[in-house]
VOGU-3710 file (C-alpha; in Angstrom, 3 decimals, decimal comma):
1> mnkkinkyip> 0,000/0,000/0,000  1,587/3,255/-1,096  1,625/6,686/0,462  -1,137/8,027/-1,762  -3,655/5,620/-0,284  -2,687/6,667/3,234  -3,662/10,256/2,441  -7,276/9,426/1,652  -8,328/6,328/3,600  -8,128/7,967/7,082
11> fgiiliifgs> -10,181/10,896/5,768  -12,802/8,498/4,401  -12,915/6,509/7,644  -13,418/9,707/9,684  -16,377/10,670/7,475  -17,939/7,202/7,864  -17,471/7,259/11,649  -19,046/10,713/11,841  -22,017/9,544/9,762  -22,382/6,509/12,049
21> mlfflrgidq> -22,378/8,785/15,103  -25,248/10,753/13,557  -27,157/7,484/13,188  -26,735/6,305/16,783  -26,528/9,583/18,744  -29,210/12,239/19,085  -28,702/15,970/18,778  -25,455/16,038/16,771  -27,307/16,535/13,482  -28,680/19,866/14,738
31> firpftqpil> -25,153/21,320/14,841  -24,212/20,317/11,291  -27,626/21,052/9,731  -26,761/24,706/8,892  -23,780/23,456/6,846  -25,481/20,553/5,052  -28,851/22,194/4,391  -27,704/24,443/1,482  -26,153/21,541/-0,448  -28,700/18,826/0,415
41> mgsskgkdil> -31,858/20,945/-0,093  -33,762/20,920/3,163  -31,343/18,645/4,967  -32,719/15,952/7,272  -31,054/13,494/9,632  -31,308/10,715/7,054  -29,686/12,776/4,298  -26,937/13,979/6,654  -26,058/10,385/7,569  -26,146/9,265/3,937
51> ffvlfgitii> -23,960/12,195/2,876  -21,116/11,566/5,332  -21,155/7,764/5,013  -21,381/7,774/1,209  -18,774/10,540/0,883  -16,396/8,541/3,091  -16,954/5,302/1,171  -16,453/7,157/-2,126  -13,157/8,674/-0,962  -11,876/5,231/0,077
61> lstlcdneri> -12,985/3,538/-3,155  -11,308/6,289/-5,189  -7,935/4,916/-4,018  -8,315/1,420/-5,520  -6,094/2,084/-8,536  -3,521/3,945/-6,442  -2,355/0,420/-5,661  0,073/-0,410/-8,480  -0,868/-4,102/-8,576  -4,558/-3,312/-9,070
71> cnyfknihip> -3,737/-0,569/-11,568  -1,456/-2,836/-13,629  -4,086/-5,583/-13,607  -6,653/-3,295/-15,220  -4,084/-1,872/-17,645  -3,301/-5,363/-18,925  -6,936/-6,342/-19,530  -7,537/-6,740/-23,274  -10,266/-4,172/-23,832  -10,429/-1,070/-26,067
81> etlkdknfyl> -8,292/1,816/-24,800  -11,416/3,970/-24,508  -12,656/1,682/-21,732  -9,444/2,363/-19,793  -9,919/6,139/-19,915  -11,273/7,611/-16,683  -12,737/10,574/-18,578  -14,846/8,153/-20,642  -16,391/6,872/-17,400  -16,937/10,445/-16,207
91> klslilllft> -18,992/11,195/-19,331  -20,827/7,865/-19,089  -21,744/8,455/-15,432  -23,131/11,911/-16,291  -25,257/10,414/-19,099  -26,590/7,712/-16,756  -27,287/10,275/-14,024  -29,304/12,429/-16,427  -31,138/9,440/-17,925  -32,095/8,066/-14,492
101> aiagiamefy> -33,301/11,479/-13,307  -35,356/12,129/-16,466  -36,811/8,593/-16,297  -37,879/9,372/-12,716  -39,819/12,406/-13,966  -41,474/10,232/-16,632  -42,570/7,846/-13,859  -44,053/10,818/-11,956  -46,233/11,564/-14,996  -47,221/7,899/-15,262
111> lrnslgidwn> -48,115/7,711/-11,551  -50,341/10,780/-11,740  -52,064/9,488/-14,858  -52,802/6,166/-13,128  -54,294/7,982/-10,104  -56,326/10,369/-12,262  -54,708/13,579/-11,017  -52,995/16,451/-12,840  -49,249/16,497/-13,513  -48,758/19,819/-11,717
121> tilvimnpse> -49,611/18,516/-8,248  -47,885/17,478/-5,054  -48,959/13,935/-4,172  -49,002/13,028/-0,468  -49,391/9,363/0,522  -50,903/9,105/4,019  -50,910/5,352/4,638  -49,026/3,964/6,523  -47,027/7,199/6,962  -46,904/10,590/5,259
131> tstsilhshl> -44,713/10,750/2,138  -44,854/13,379/-0,606  -43,612/13,496/-4,196  -43,856/15,823/-7,187  -42,217/16,375/-10,554  -40,135/19,212/-9,095  -39,098/17,186/-6,036  -39,512/13,478/-6,685  -39,324/10,783/-4,005  -40,121/7,756/-6,196
141> ykgifgmilg> -36,574/6,365/-5,988  -36,551/7,164/-2,277  -39,586/4,903/-1,866  -37,623/1,953/-3,299  -34,533/2,895/-1,267  -36,625/3,099/1,913  -38,146/-0,302/1,233  -34,640/-1,802/0,865  -33,502/-0,091/4,081  -36,513/-1,521/5,900
151> mvltyipsgi> -35,505/-5,035/4,838  -31,815/-4,583/5,718  -32,013/-2,574/8,966  -33,855/-3,794/12,049  -33,716/-0,341/13,658  -34,244/3,052/12,022  -34,003/6,063/14,401  -36,781/8,615/14,626  -36,123/11,591/12,401  -35,146/9,401/9,443
161> htgsslsayt> -37,933/9,357/6,873  -37,532/6,474/4,424  -40,440/7,297/2,108  -41,370/3,613/1,875  -45,113/4,450/1,777  -44,661/5,374/-1,889  -43,529/1,864/-2,832  -47,155/0,636/-2,837  -48,054/3,171/-5,548  -44,918/3,361/-7,691
171> pdligllfil> -44,908/1,676/-11,123  -43,024/-1,644/-11,322  -40,586/-0,069/-13,784  -39,235/2,265/-11,092  -37,669/-0,747/-9,356  -35,740/-1,617/-12,518  -34,712/2,011/-13,019  -33,466/2,109/-9,421  -30,798/-0,454/-10,397  -29,222/2,282/-12,534
181> ipityiimvi> -28,371/4,283/-9,396  -25,765/1,823/-7,992  -24,499/1,224/-11,559  -24,047/4,986/-12,003  -22,244/5,170/-8,652  -19,810/2,383/-9,599  -18,992/4,133/-12,881  -18,486/7,392/-10,958  -15,966/5,635/-8,691  -14,090/4,279/-11,728
191> smqrrkavpr> -13,863/7,833/-13,122  -12,094/9,019/-9,923  -9,160/6,607/-10,141  -5,614/8,035/-10,168  -6,695/11,647/-10,143  -4,875/14,398/-8,270  -6,042/15,410/-4,794  -8,345/18,360/-5,571  -10,057/16,825/-8,648  -10,488/13,531/-6,781
201> iflafastig> -12,104/15,028/-3,667  -14,144/17,457/-5,772  -15,485/14,638/-7,964  -16,148/12,423/-4,919  -18,193/15,255/-3,402  -20,089/15,945/-6,646  -20,823/12,238/-7,130  -22,037/11,868/-3,543  -24,529/14,720/-3,689  -25,577/13,671/-7,202
211> iiglidgglf> -26,529/10,174/-6,008  -28,306/11,567/-2,924  -30,232/13,993/-5,142  -31,322/11,176/-7,461  -32,740/9,236/-4,520  -34,247/12,203/-2,690  -35,439/14,965/-4,995  -34,916/13,959/-8,620  -33,596/16,018/-11,521  -34,423/19,477/-10,153
221> atptvggiyg> -33,251/18,882/-6,565  -30,304/20,993/-5,399  -27,996/17,975/-4,765  -28,686/16,534/-8,235  -28,085/19,876/-9,924  -24,917/20,272/-7,835  -23,732/16,823/-8,901  -24,347/17,561/-12,589  -22,629/20,943/-12,249  -19,615/19,412/-10,496
231> mlimmynnei> -19,219/16,677/-13,106  -19,378/19,241/-15,918  -16,704/21,308/-14,153  -14,527/18,177/-14,047  -15,088/17,644/-17,772  -14,421/21,207/-18,909  -12,295/22,741/-16,123  -10,172/19,788/-15,030  -6,950/21,596/-15,938  -7,813/24,383/-13,484
241> legisdyitv> -8,539/21,895/-10,676  -5,284/20,047/-11,364  -3,392/23,345/-11,207  -4,965/24,122/-7,816  -4,051/20,612/-6,667  -0,418/21,020/-7,729  -0,214/24,394/-5,978  -1,566/22,975/-2,708  0,188/19,595/-2,614  3,503/20,054/-4,481
251> kekrdgvksk> 5,670/22,971/-3,300  8,099/22,552/-6,200  5,330/23,250/-8,717  3,982/26,419/-7,125  6,154/28,803/-9,135  5,226/26,974/-12,329  1,523/27,179/-11,486  1,815/30,928/-10,785  3,673/31,460/-14,063  1,073/29,512/-16,033
261> lreelivlks> -1,731/31,450/-14,339  -0,135/34,763/-15,372  0,154/33,511/-18,950  -3,486/32,429/-18,971  -4,597/35,834/-17,657  -2,674/37,571/-20,454  -4,286/35,290/-23,045  -7,721/35,806/-21,449  -7,344/39,598/-21,669  -6,371/39,277/-25,324
271> vfskkgrenk> -9,607/37,405/-26,041  -11,524/40,650/-25,483  -9,343/42,507/-27,984  -10,057/42,507/-31,742  -6,922/40,512/-32,474  -7,789/37,982/-29,771  -11,313/37,449/-31,095  -9,807/36,528/-34,467  -8,011/33,614/-32,783  -10,971/31,203/-32,823
281> ktvkkylkil> -9,029/28,434/-31,100  -8,368/30,591/-28,021  -11,945/31,886/-27,881  -13,295/28,331/-28,160  -11,053/27,235/-25,279  -12,492/29,825/-22,892  -16,049/29,293/-24,080  -15,702/25,613/-23,101  -14,836/26,736/-19,573  -18,224/28,481/-19,422
291> iphialilii> -20,240/25,370/-20,420  -20,812/24,095/-16,815  -22,030/27,512/-15,685  -24,335/27,906/-18,700  -25,749/24,413/-18,040  -26,377/25,330/-14,385  -28,273/28,475/-15,380  -30,352/26,543/-17,939  -31,386/23,876/-15,392  -32,390/26,543/-12,852
301> vlrfsiafyg> -34,353/28,469/-15,509  -36,066/25,231/-16,621  -37,057/24,395/-13,045  -38,644/27,780/-12,406  -40,261/27,821/-15,857  -42,013/24,515/-15,086  -42,990/25,779/-11,623  -44,579/28,955/-13,023  -46,133/27,207/-16,040  -47,801/24,593/-13,836
311> acpdsyeldi> -48,898/27,022/-11,121  -52,601/27,471/-10,295  -52,701/30,985/-8,809  -56,505/31,385/-8,727  -57,225/28,564/-6,263  -55,857/25,314/-4,859  -57,265/22,056/-6,204  -57,257/19,422/-3,460  -58,032/15,808/-4,435  -58,629/13,374/-1,542
321> anphdldvln> -58,730/9,607/-2,137  -61,135/7,405/-0,131  -61,971/10,205/2,337  -64,025/10,027/5,508  -64,845/12,551/8,227  -63,847/15,646/6,244  -65,337/18,030/8,807  -61,726/18,912/9,636  -61,691/20,988/6,435  -64,461/23,297/7,654
331> hydelnlteh> -61,998/25,876/8,962  -60,489/26,299/5,475  -61,862/28,843/3,031  -63,592/26,449/0,583  -64,703/27,707/-2,827  -66,266/24,508/-4,135  -66,540/20,779/-3,369  -67,195/17,878/-5,750  -67,679/14,277/-4,666  -66,874/11,292/-6,870
341> enkttvylsn> -67,054/7,550/-6,170  -63,676/7,191/-4,425  -62,409/10,761/-4,508  -63,440/14,195/-3,294  -62,204/17,364/-4,991  -62,092/20,545/-2,925  -61,176/23,988/-4,260  -59,538/26,187/-1,629  -58,840/29,903/-1,587  -55,436/31,062/-2,846
351> qynemellnn> -54,865/33,068/0,356  -52,722/30,266/1,836  -48,991/29,743/1,442  -48,431/26,487/-0,442  -45,991/24,938/2,052  -48,021/25,937/5,116  -51,219/24,606/3,530  -49,509/21,330/2,620  -48,233/20,844/6,174  -51,594/21,744/7,759
361> laidlegkcd> -53,462/19,345/5,473  -51,065/16,546/6,402  -52,049/17,038/10,056  -55,785/17,458/9,447  -56,109/14,531/7,009  -54,045/12,045/9,005  -55,996/8,788/9,216  -58,829/10,235/7,110  -57,720/9,254/3,580  -55,295/7,080/1,612
371> wyslswniys> -53,671/9,995/-0,176  -54,299/13,548/-1,302  -52,876/15,805/-3,986  -52,553/19,585/-4,026  -51,967/21,814/-7,052  -48,857/24,009/-7,195  -48,873/27,715/-6,492  -45,363/29,154/-6,633  -46,932/32,628/-6,541  -47,841/32,023/-2,879
381> yl> -44,129/32,367/-2,010  -43,813/35,800/-3,623
//
């Protein structure tokens, strides 16, 4: 075992131990929540544990090919050279991540069609426990993940929401699609092999939040978007990350890194001059650096475009499946009520904030229906 491995394995073990402490001990998660919440989108105890444990495992697995014997074994396998290129696996993992996330959205449409509700709704399963899902924040994969956790773990602490209630409603295909998540993770790990310190840790972090986002949130969740953004940075800005790594870890290369940075700044300034713009090769090089940031902006714009397009600002449409004892809704400002065979549709005033209304309905409808759905209203946050 060489020195490179020794740099990363202790770090990975510390992360795993910390995640395990969050699982068994109460109260610690409250101290780290302010730090994890921005990157995990509404962080919870379960996501905090998964983040630290998965990040630690990923760091450790990224050292496999630092062992020369393992590295030489894979080098000598008779396969096309493309399949030995870590950047090929980086691109493949990004494609799989996007495909799995988009397929999850397609399953959200299918689920709503099978239940007879509109696509622009938040679906809340009430039995046996409350679990929500929507196109903008999908928990379909989380339902499968929670079901697996329930079979593997005999004890799950309070505060960890597995989302397993959704598994009774999810299409059978979602179970097959879920298999793509561990496959994507394995390919991500392969893409990290024999990278320098900063690119390796950066990619391990991006891969970790990307996988967590797939399971809990879907394509438009902050962790998924962060994972996609990080992987694109690795693809188009890897040279910058390697330069930072050399500057931090190799003292002998610091002067060279500074010199190269000065040269790049001179070239970058020339791009804005008439002569520089004529050099298409140089302009193309710096435009490629912008690709991750453009992609990030496009995903954010797409998310908000869908949210505004699907919004119902005039009133909330509340569909309740197999309801009984709906007197609890009397204190809401009802505009209209329609009863069907197994479903009741209630139109509520738009005076309520969407999130507050959703939470209040979850309390009032507990034990009084199988599920309910509520239309979006992003305007209620403005």
